[in-house]
C-alpha positions, 0 to 999 in steps of 0.5 A: 935156079938153072934150067937143068935144076928145074928140069930135074925138079919137074922130073922128080915131081912127075915121077912122084905123082906117077908113083902116087897114082900107081900105089893108089890104084885098086888091084886088078883081078888076076885074070879078067876072063876067069872073073867074067866066066864065073859071073856068066855061070853063077851070078844072076843079075836079074834074079830076085831069088833070095839065094841069087841075091845073096850070092850076087851081093857077096860076090860084089863085096868079095871082088878078087877074094872069090879066088884069092886071099890076103893082099897078094893075088898070088895067094889063093883061097881053097876055091882058087887053088882048086881052079888052079889045078885046071887053069893057068893064066895062059888059058885066059882066052879059052872060054870052053876050058874055063867053063870046064874048069868051073864045072869040074871044081863044083864037085870038089869039097870046100875043105879038101880033107873033110868028106862031110864039107859041102862041095863048092857047087853046093855052096854056090847053089845055096847062094854062098861064095865057094870059099866062104863069106 
């Protein structure tokens, strides 16, 4: 086998390995800073209150699905859509704006067209995820 053939073979093997690593990586949260501000506001790591424990466990299990649904991070659940009314990726470094958006969304109904549905804030205070468990 010539040197050029070996180089091509190694290049293809390297690209294949790189593709395998990229495809096996877990998806990242859409915006890390939004996740951190949510945690700071709602997740009480040291609390043993049953509602706090329930929310913390549901949050850890849900991961990106606190705001998103399905496989694509472009798909937002009801809570994610409500937050998106006040936030965009460009706001990622504005903690005050993120905190204000989280506060505003607390008063929105979890089912937009149902006046009897709990607000996102009520769900969170009950130890539930804002868009359901």
